C-alpha positions as CSV (number, residue, x, y, z in Angstrom):
1,M,3.4,-4.7,11.5
2,P,2.5,-1.0,11.2
3,V,0.7,0.6,14.1
4,P,-2.5,2.2,12.6
5,E,-2.3,5.3,14.8
6,N,1.2,6.2,13.9
7,A,0.6,5.4,10.2
8,E,-2.4,7.6,10.1
9,T,-0.7,10.4,12.1
10,G,2.3,10.1,9.8
11,W,0.1,10.6,6.8
12,E,-1.5,13.7,8.4
13,I,1.9,15.2,9.2
14,Y,3.0,14.5,5.6
15,K,-0.1,16.2,4.2
16,A,0.2,19.2,6.5
17,S,3.7,19.8,5.1
18,D,2.3,20.0,1.6
19,H,3.9,16.6,1.0
20,E,7.4,18.1,1.5
21,L,8.7,16.3,4.6
22,T,11.3,13.5,4.4
23,L,10.9,10.2,6.2
24,G,13.3,11.4,9.0
25,E,11.3,14.6,9.5
26,I,8.0,12.7,9.8
27,N,9.6,10.2,12.3
28,D,11.0,13.1,14.3
29,E,7.5,14.6,14.6
30,L,6.0,11.2,15.5
31,S,8.7,10.7,18.2
32,A,7.8,14.2,19.6
33,R,4.2,13.0,19.9
34,G,5.3,9.8,21.6
35,L,4.5,7.6,18.6
36,P,6.8,5.0,17.0
37,P,8.4,5.8,13.6
38,V,7.0,4.7,10.3
39,S,9.0,2.5,7.9
40,Q,10.4,3.4,4.5
41,R,7.6,1.3,3.0
42,M,5.0,3.5,4.7
43,Y,6.8,6.6,3.5
44,S,6.7,5.3,0.0
45,H,3.0,4.6,0.5
46,Y,2.4,8.3,1.5
47,R,4.1,9.4,-1.6
48,K,2.0,7.1,-3.7
49,L,-1.2,8.3,-2.0
50,H,-0.2,11.9,-3.0
51,R,0.8,10.9,-6.5
52,H,-2.6,9.4,-7.1
53,G,-4.5,12.3,-5.5
54,Y,-5.8,10.7,-2.3
55,A,-6.7,13.0,0.6
56,Q,-7.5,10.1,3.0
57,D,-5.3,7.3,3.9
58,V,-6.0,3.9,2.3
59,P,-4.3,0.7,3.4
60,I,-1.2,-0.2,1.4
61,N,-2.7,-3.4,-0.1
62,Q,-5.9,-1.7,-1.1
63,L,-4.0,1.2,-2.8
64,D,-1.9,-1.3,-4.6
65,V,-4.9,-3.2,-5.9
66,R,-6.7,0.1,-6.9
67,T,-3.7,1.4,-8.8
68,M,-2.4,-1.7,-10.6
69,E,-3.3,-2.0,-14.3
70,D,-4.6,-5.5,-14.0
71,P,-5.1,-7.0,-10.6
72,V,-4.5,-10.6,-11.8
73,W,-1.7,-10.2,-14.3
74,D,0.1,-7.0,-13.1
75,R,3.8,-7.6,-13.5
76,A,4.8,-6.0,-10.1
77,L,2.4,-8.4,-8.3
78,R,3.4,-11.5,-10.2
79,G,7.1,-10.8,-9.3
80,R,6.3,-11.3,-5.6
81,Y,5.1,-14.9,-5.9
82,P,7.1,-17.8,-7.2
83,L,5.4,-20.2,-9.7
84,Y,5.1,-23.9,-8.8
85,E,4.2,-26.6,-11.3
86,V,1.6,-29.0,-10.0
87,E,-0.5,-31.7,-11.4
88,E,-4.0,-31.5,-10.1
89,P,-7.2,-32.9,-11.5
90,V,-9.7,-30.1,-12.2
91,R,-13.3,-29.9,-13.2
92,I,-14.4,-27.0,-15.4
93,L,-18.1,-26.1,-15.5
94,L,-19.3,-23.9,-18.4
95,L,-22.5,-22.2,-17.8
96,R,-24.6,-21.0,-20.7
97,N,-27.6,-18.7,-20.9
98,P,-30.8,-20.6,-21.7
């Protein structure tokens, strides 16, 4: 689980470098500040924030939802979850305007 303080500080370090630092360089700076390193996933998140023009950090899941083409049917999201066939009774209510 990411530590919010080091994730936010890592983002600030990355921004201050004009988005030039590598993951290792960011983690070296975090270590010098007494903070734990960030993961490759967090570094990819920083690059995505930059690519989409964000100045402030946004949590990974929120950014993923904001940037996917279709939150329900996006292929990248669907690939993360297996499909299960189930038989369940359902009730569908259709509402009409009077």
